[in-house]
N, CA, C and O atoms as a printed pandas DataFrame, in Angstrom:
     atom_number atom_name residue_name chain_id  residue_number  x_coord  y_coord  z_coord
0              1         N          MET        A               1    0.849   -1.189    0.000
1              2        CA          MET        A               1    0.000    0.000    0.000
2              3         C          MET        A               1    0.884    1.237    0.000
3              4         O          MET        A               1    1.888    1.305    0.709
4              5         N          ILE        A               2    0.493    2.206   -0.804
5              6        CA          ILE        A               2    1.202    3.479   -0.878
6              7         C          ILE        A               2    0.281    4.555   -0.322
7              8         O          ILE        A               2   -0.888    4.631   -0.700
8              9         N          GLN        A               3    0.802    5.391    0.578
9             10        CA          GLN        A               3    0.044    6.543    1.061
10            11         C          GLN        A               3    0.912    7.771    0.887
11            12         O          GLN        A               3    2.051    7.819    1.352
12            13         N          VAL        A               4    0.348    8.776    0.202
13            14        CA          VAL        A               4    1.079   10.025   -0.019
14            15         C          VAL        A               4    0.176   11.191    0.350
15            16         O          VAL        A               4   -1.048   11.076    0.298
16            17         N          ASN        A               5    0.781   12.309    0.721
17            18        CA          ASN        A               5    0.010   13.517    0.987
18            19         C          ASN        A               5   -0.335   14.201   -0.332
19            20         O          ASN        A               5    0.264   13.900   -1.364
20            21         N          VAL        A               6   -1.284   15.108   -0.300
21            22        CA          VAL        A               6   -1.805   15.762   -1.497
22            23         C          VAL        A               6   -0.693   16.419   -2.306
23            24         O          VAL        A               6   -0.646   16.253   -3.525
24            25         N          HIS        A               7    0.189   17.150   -1.667
25            26        CA          HIS        A               7    1.257   17.841   -2.392
26            27         C          HIS        A               7    2.123   16.843   -3.165
27            28         O          HIS        A               7    2.437   17.058   -4.335
28            29         N          GLU        A               8    2.497   15.770   -2.512
29            30        CA          GLU        A               8    3.309   14.739   -3.167
30            31         C          GLU        A               8    2.516   14.067   -4.289
31            32         O          GLU        A               8    3.079   13.757   -5.339
32            33         N          ALA        A               9    1.230   13.841   -4.083
33            34        CA          ALA        A               9    0.392   13.211   -5.107
34            35         C          ALA        A               9    0.305   14.083   -6.352
35            36         O          ALA        A               9    0.315   13.568   -7.470
36            37         N          LYS        A              10    0.221   15.404   -6.168
37            38        CA          LYS        A              10    0.155   16.301   -7.321
38            39         C          LYS        A              10    1.425   16.227   -8.151
39            40         O          LYS        A              10    1.367   16.277   -9.380
40            41         N          SER        A              11    2.548   16.113   -7.506
41            42        CA          SER        A              11    3.819   16.102   -8.241
42            43         C          SER        A              11    4.155   14.726   -8.805
43            44         O          SER        A              11    5.006   14.621   -9.689
44            45         N          GLN        A              12    3.505   13.665   -8.312
45            46        CA          GLN        A              12    3.805   12.309   -8.767
46            47         C          GLN        A              12    2.570   11.593   -9.313
47            48         O          GLN        A              12    2.511   10.364   -9.278
48            49         N          LEU        A              13    1.590   12.333   -9.811
49            50        CA          LEU        A              13    0.322   11.726  -10.201
50            51         C          LEU        A              13    0.483   10.625  -11.246
51            52         O          LEU        A              13   -0.118    9.559  -11.113
52            53         N          SER        A              14    1.275   10.864  -12.270
53            54        CA          SER        A              14    1.443    9.850  -13.316
54            55         C          SER        A              14    2.009    8.552  -12.755
55            56         O          SER        A              14    1.542    7.470  -13.110
56            57         N          ALA        A              15    2.999    8.646  -11.892
57            58        CA          ALA        A              15    3.597    7.452  -11.299
58            59         C          ALA        A              15    2.594    6.746  -10.389
59            60         O          ALA        A              15    2.559    5.516  -10.350
60            61         N          LEU        A              16    1.785    7.502   -9.663
61            62        CA          LEU        A              16    0.788    6.895   -8.783
62            63         C          LEU        A              16   -0.297    6.189   -9.583
63            64         O          LEU        A              16   -0.771    5.122   -9.193
64            65         N          ILE        A              17   -0.690    6.790  -10.709
65            66        CA          ILE        A              17   -1.671    6.138  -11.585
66            67         C          ILE        A              17   -1.099    4.825  -12.106
67            68         O          ILE        A              17   -1.800    3.814  -12.140
68            69         N          ALA        A              18    0.156    4.832  -12.508
69            70        CA          ALA        A              18    0.795    3.612  -12.996
70            71         C          ALA        A              18    0.789    2.534  -11.909
71            72         O          ALA        A              18    0.519    1.369  -12.199
72            73         N          LYS        A              19    1.081    2.906  -10.675
73            74        CA          LYS        A              19    1.066    1.954   -9.567
74            75         C          LYS        A              19   -0.341    1.382   -9.359
75            76         O          LYS        A              19   -0.497    0.184   -9.127
76            77         N          ALA        A              20   -1.368    2.245   -9.442
77            78        CA          ALA        A              20   -2.747    1.779   -9.279
78            79         C          ALA        A              20   -3.117    0.807  -10.400
79            80         O          ALA        A              20   -3.793   -0.193  -10.160
80            81         N          LEU        A              21   -2.673    1.101  -11.622
81            82        CA          LEU        A              21   -2.943    0.211  -12.749
82            83         C          LEU        A              21   -2.251   -1.133  -12.586
83            84         O          LEU        A              21   -2.723   -2.140  -13.114
84            85         N          GLU        A              22   -1.149   -1.162  -11.867
85            86        CA          GLU        A              22   -0.425   -2.406  -11.602
86            87         C          GLU        A              22   -1.059   -3.204  -10.466
87            88         O          GLU        A              22   -0.639   -4.327  -10.185
88            89         N          GLY        A              23   -2.075   -2.626   -9.809
89            90        CA          GLY        A              23   -2.766   -3.337   -8.732
90            91         C          GLY        A              23   -2.415   -2.868   -7.337
91            92         O          GLY        A              23   -2.951   -3.380   -6.354
92            93         N          GLU        A              24   -1.529   -1.907   -7.242
93            94        CA          GLU        A              24   -1.130   -1.371   -5.930
94            95         C          GLU        A              24   -2.257   -0.488   -5.386
95            96         O          GLU        A              24   -2.886    0.250   -6.144
96            97         N          LYS        A              25   -2.512   -0.559   -4.082
97            98        CA          LYS        A              25   -3.489    0.327   -3.446
98            99         C          LYS        A              25   -2.800    1.654   -3.171
99           100         O          LYS        A              25   -1.769    1.699   -2.499
100          101         N          VAL        A              26   -3.379    2.746   -3.698
101          102        CA          VAL        A              26   -2.798    4.079   -3.539
102          103         C          VAL        A              26   -3.799    4.954   -2.789
103          104         O          VAL        A              26   -4.934    5.132   -3.232
104          105         N          THR        A              27   -3.374    5.493   -1.658
105          106        CA          THR        A              27   -4.214    6.350   -0.835
106          107         C          THR        A              27   -3.600    7.738   -0.778
107          108         O          THR        A              27   -2.392    7.887   -0.591
108          109         N          ILE        A              28   -4.437    8.747   -0.940
109          110        CA          ILE        A              28   -3.988   10.136   -0.826
110          111         C          ILE        A              28   -4.517   10.681    0.497
111          112         O          ILE        A              28   -5.696   10.547    0.824
112          113         N          ALA        A              29   -3.606   11.299    1.243
113          114        CA          ALA        A              29   -3.947   11.788    2.579
114          115         C          ALA        A              29   -3.797   13.305    2.639
115          116         O          ALA        A              29   -3.082   13.916    1.845
116          117         N          ARG        A              30   -4.490   13.883    3.599
117          118        CA          ARG        A              30   -4.360   15.310    3.879
118          119         C          ARG        A              30   -3.912   15.412    5.330
119          120         O          ARG        A              30   -4.625   14.987    6.239
120          121         N          ALA        A              31   -2.731   15.977    5.541
121          122        CA          ALA        A              31   -2.137   16.080    6.882
122          123         C          ALA        A              31   -2.043   14.703    7.541
123          124         O          ALA        A              31   -2.268   14.564    8.743
124          125         N          GLY        A              32   -1.711   13.695    6.746
125          126        CA          GLY        A              32   -1.532   12.350    7.271
126          127         C          GLY        A              32   -2.803   11.547    7.463
127          128         O          GLY        A              32   -2.745   10.381    7.853
128          129         N          VAL        A              33   -3.966   12.161    7.191
129          130        CA          VAL        A              33   -5.245   11.470    7.350
130          131         C          VAL        A              33   -5.744   11.043    5.970
131          132         O          VAL        A              33   -5.965   11.899    5.114
132          133         N          PRO        A              34   -5.928    9.741    5.729
133          134        CA          PRO        A              34   -6.392    9.269    4.422
134          135         C          PRO        A              34   -7.735    9.899    4.046
135          136         O          PRO        A              34   -8.668    9.937    4.848
136          137         N          VAL        A              35   -7.809   10.401    2.787
137          138        CA          VAL        A              35   -9.059   11.015    2.335
138          139         C          VAL        A              35   -9.616   10.371    1.076
139          140         O          VAL        A              35  -10.835   10.288    0.925
140          141         N          VAL        A              36   -8.756    9.909    0.159
141          142        CA          VAL        A              36   -9.242    9.265   -1.067
142          143         C          VAL        A              36   -8.299    8.136   -1.473
143          144         O          VAL        A              36   -7.125    8.118   -1.101
144          145         N          ASP        A              37   -8.846    7.190   -2.248
145          146        CA          ASP        A              37   -8.059    6.121   -2.830
146          147         C          ASP        A              37   -8.123    6.244   -4.344
147          148         O          ASP        A              37   -9.164    6.596   -4.898
148          149         N          LEU        A              38   -7.015    5.955   -5.014
149          150        CA          LEU        A              38   -7.018    5.866   -6.470
150          151         C          LEU        A              38   -7.468    4.463   -6.835
151          152         O          LEU        A              38   -6.908    3.482   -6.346
152          153         N          VAL        A              39   -8.466    4.363   -7.682
153          154        CA          VAL        A              39   -8.966    3.055   -8.093
154          155         C          VAL        A              39   -9.030    2.983   -9.610
155          156         O          VAL        A              39   -9.225    3.994  -10.284
156          157         N          VAL        A              40   -8.867    1.787  -10.132
157          158        CA          VAL        A              40   -8.955    1.554  -11.566
158          159         C          VAL        A              40  -10.420    1.302  -11.907
159          160         O          VAL        A              40  -11.096    0.522  -11.236
160          161         N          HIS        A              41  -10.900    1.963  -12.946
161          162        CA          HIS        A              41  -12.274    1.767  -13.381
162          163         C          HIS        A              41  -12.390    0.497  -14.198
163          164         O          HIS        A              41  -11.500    0.169  -14.984
164          165         N          ASP        A              42  -13.493   -0.220  -14.010
165          166        CA          ASP        A              42  -13.794   -1.380  -14.836
166          167         C          ASP        A              42  -14.380   -0.884  -16.146
167          168         O          ASP        A              42  -15.151    0.075  -16.181
168          169         N          ARG        A              43  -13.999   -1.555  -17.217
169          170        CA          ARG        A              43  -14.595   -1.212  -18.508
170          171         C          ARG        A              43  -16.029   -1.723  -18.532
171          172         O          ARG        A              43  -16.300   -2.857  -18.138
172          173         N          VAL        A              44  -16.935   -0.887  -18.993
173          174        CA          VAL        A              44  -18.335   -1.259  -19.089
174          175         C          VAL        A              44  -18.736   -1.184  -20.551
175          176         O          VAL        A              44  -18.538   -0.161  -21.206
176          177         N          GLU        A              45  -19.297   -2.270  -21.058
177          178        CA          GLU        A              45  -19.758   -2.262  -22.440
178          179         C          GLU        A              45  -21.234   -1.907  -22.440
179          180         O          GLU        A              45  -22.046   -2.580  -21.806
180          181         N          VAL        A              46  -21.572   -0.850  -23.152
181          182        CA          VAL        A              46  -22.952   -0.406  -23.238
182          183         C          VAL        A              46  -23.490   -0.828  -24.598
183          184         O          VAL        A              46  -22.902   -0.516  -25.633
184          185         N          VAL        A              47  -24.618   -1.545  -24.586
185          186        CA          VAL        A              47  -25.243   -1.993  -25.829
186          187         C          VAL        A              47  -26.565   -1.268  -25.958
187          188         O          VAL        A              47  -27.410   -1.331  -25.065
188          189         N          TYR        A              48  -26.741   -0.577  -27.077
189          190        CA          TYR        A              48  -27.989    0.128  -27.348
190          191         C          TYR        A              48  -28.852   -0.750  -28.234
191          192         O          TYR        A              48  -28.387   -1.278  -29.244
192          193         N          GLY        A              49  -30.096   -0.900  -27.854
193          194        CA          GLY        A              49  -30.998   -1.712  -28.665
194          195         C          GLY        A              49  -30.827   -3.184  -28.360
195          196         O          GLY        A              49  -30.217   -3.561  -27.359
196          197         N          LEU        A              50  -31.365   -4.001  -29.224
197          198        CA          LEU        A              50  -31.303   -5.445  -29.040
198          199         C          LEU        A              50  -30.099   -6.003  -29.776
199          200         O          LEU        A              50  -29.689   -5.479  -30.812
200          201         N          GLY        A              51  -29.543   -7.060  -29.234
201          202        CA          GLY        A              51  -28.476   -7.761  -29.927
202          203         C          GLY        A              51  -29.042   -8.537  -31.095
203          204         O          GLY        A              51  -30.248   -8.782  -31.147
204          205         N          ALA        A              52  -28.199   -8.927  -32.031
205          206        CA          ALA        A              52  -28.645   -9.616  -33.238
206          207         C          ALA        A              52  -29.322  -10.949  -32.916
207          208         O          ALA        A              52  -30.229  -11.362  -33.640
208          209         N          GLU        A              53  -28.906  -11.626  -31.854
209          210        CA          GLU        A              53  -29.452  -12.940  -31.530
210          211         C          GLU        A              53  -30.692  -12.880  -30.641
211          212         O          GLU        A              53  -31.282  -13.918  -30.341
212          213         N          GLU        A              54  -31.095  -11.690  -30.216
213          214        CA          GLU        A              54  -32.241  -11.563  -29.326
214          215         C          GLU        A              54  -33.531  -11.409  -30.130
215          216         O          GLU        A              54  -33.535  -10.791  -31.195
216          217         N          PRO        A              55  -34.628  -11.977  -29.614
217          218        CA          PRO        A              55  -35.908  -11.805  -30.310
218          219         C          PRO        A              55  -36.353  -10.346  -30.249
219          220         O          PRO        A              55  -35.849   -9.563  -29.444
220          221         N          GLU        A              56  -37.305   -9.995  -31.114
221          222        CA          GLU        A              56  -37.773   -8.613  -31.157
222          223         C          GLU        A              56  -38.360   -8.168  -29.827
223          224         O          GLU        A              56  -38.167   -7.024  -29.417
224          225         N          HIS        A              57  -39.070   -9.052  -29.155
225          226        CA          HIS        A              57  -39.524   -8.754  -27.796
226          227         C          HIS        A              57  -39.676  -10.058  -27.027
227          228         O          HIS        A              57  -39.901  -11.114  -27.618
228          229         N          ASP        A              58  -39.555   -9.980  -25.744
229          230        CA          ASP        A              58  -39.669  -11.143  -24.869
230          231         C          ASP        A              58  -41.025  -11.060  -24.175
231          232         O          ASP        A              58  -41.243  -10.165  -23.359
232          233         N          PRO        A              59  -41.936  -11.974  -24.485
233          234        CA          PRO        A              59  -43.276  -11.897  -23.882
234          235         C          PRO        A              59  -43.266  -12.024  -22.363
235          236         O          PRO        A              59  -44.224  -11.618  -21.705
236          237         N          ASP        A              60  -42.190  -12.584  -21.793
237          238        CA          ASP        A              60  -42.122  -12.665  -20.333
238          239         C          ASP        A              60  -41.851  -11.296  -19.720
239          240         O          ASP        A              60  -42.179  -11.061  -18.557
240          241         N          ILE        A              61  -41.255  -10.390  -20.497
241          242        CA          ILE        A              61  -40.936   -9.057  -20.003
242          243         C          ILE        A              61  -41.938   -8.027  -20.520
243          244         O          ILE        A              61  -42.416   -7.178  -19.767
244          245         N          PHE        A              62  -42.250   -8.112  -21.815
245          246        CA          PHE        A              62  -43.115   -7.131  -22.452
246          247         C          PHE        A              62  -44.318   -7.853  -23.026
247          248         O          PHE        A              62  -44.181   -8.660  -23.945
248          249         N          ASP        A              63  -45.479   -7.572  -22.496
249          250        CA          ASP        A              63  -46.672   -8.308  -22.924
250          251         C          ASP        A              63  -47.573   -7.490  -23.835
251          252         O          ASP        A              63  -48.757   -7.798  -23.973
252          253         N          GLY        A              64  -47.033   -6.462  -24.451
253          254        CA          GLY        A              64  -47.813   -5.678  -25.400
254          255         C          GLY        A              64  -48.127   -4.288  -24.874
255          256         O          GLY        A              64  -47.686   -3.888  -23.796
256          257         N          VAL        A              65  -48.904   -3.567  -25.670
257          258        CA          VAL        A              65  -49.259   -2.186  -25.349
258          259         C          VAL        A              65  -50.392   -2.179  -24.339
259          260         O          VAL        A              65  -51.379   -2.896  -24.500
260          261         N          ASP        A              66  -50.253   -1.377  -23.309
261          262        CA          ASP        A              66  -51.300   -1.199  -22.316
262          263         C          ASP        A              66  -52.226   -0.104  -22.835
263          264         O          ASP        A              66  -51.802    1.034  -23.031
264          265         N          ASP        A              67  -53.500   -0.457  -23.058
265          266        CA          ASP        A              67  -54.443    0.495  -23.657
266          267         C          ASP        A              67  -54.619    1.760  -22.826
267          268         O          ASP        A              67  -54.747    2.848  -23.386
268          269         N          GLU        A              68  -54.627    1.637  -21.514
269          270        CA          GLU        A              68  -54.805    2.806  -20.643
270          271         C          GLU        A              68  -53.616    3.766  -20.779
271          272         O          GLU        A              68  -53.804    4.981  -20.855
272          273         N          ILE        A              69  -52.404    3.225  -20.808
273          274        CA          ILE        A              69  -51.211    4.051  -20.965
274          275         C          ILE        A              69  -51.204    4.684  -22.359
275          276         O          ILE        A              69  -50.907    5.871  -22.498
276          277         N          ALA        A              70  -51.526    3.906  -23.378
277          278        CA          ALA        A              70  -51.557    4.429  -24.756
278          279         C          ALA        A              70  -52.546    5.576  -24.874
279          280         O          ALA        A              70  -52.274    6.551  -25.575
280          281         N          THR        A              71  -53.695    5.480  -24.201
281          282        CA          THR        A              71  -54.692    6.559  -24.232
282          283         C          THR        A              71  -54.145    7.806  -23.552
283          284         O          THR        A              71  -54.379    8.919  -24.024
284          285         N          MET        A              72  -53.418    7.635  -22.447
285          286        CA          MET        A              72  -52.843    8.808  -21.768
286          287         C          MET        A              72  -51.819    9.503  -22.647
287          288         O          MET        A              72  -51.728   10.730  -22.623
288          289         N          PHE        A              73  -51.047    8.755  -23.421
289          290        CA          PHE        A              73  -50.016    9.361  -24.257
290          291         C          PHE        A              73  -50.557    9.865  -25.591
291          292         O          PHE        A              73  -50.195   10.951  -26.043
292          293         N          TYR        A              74  -51.415    9.082  -26.209
293          294        CA          TYR        A              74  -51.820    9.384  -27.592
294          295         C          TYR        A              74  -53.285    9.761  -27.745
295          296         O          TYR        A              74  -53.717   10.078  -28.853
296          297         N          GLY        A              75  -54.049    9.735  -26.685
297          298        CA          GLY        A              75  -55.471   10.028  -26.771
298          299         C          GLY        A              75  -56.237    8.796  -27.236
299          300         O          GLY        A              75  -55.682    7.701  -27.328
300          301         N          ALA        A              76  -57.528    8.993  -27.528
301          302        CA          ALA        A              76  -58.367    7.864  -27.955
302          303         C          ALA        A              76  -57.894    7.340  -29.292
303          304         O          ALA        A              76  -57.485    8.108  -30.164
304          305         N          ARG        A              77  -57.949    6.048  -29.448
305          306        CA          ARG        A              77  -57.536    5.425  -30.724
306          307         C          ARG        A              77  -58.741    5.065  -31.528
307          308         O          ARG        A              77  -58.611    4.532  -32.630
């Protein structure tokens, strides 16, 4: 574990980021009191829409248009 004060962290930020990427726990302290940890973000894959192998709709999740809701949004049909 590495603990550095804010001033030292500002001057060594690139090296501290490299250490965090290597798996080292890096803590930044203010007057010797830990205040934040540097952490590596997990990559998140965001998929918009349906995947190619997924059906157009899943009846277990979506059972069709609710007439009452449709009337509130679009008026009488």
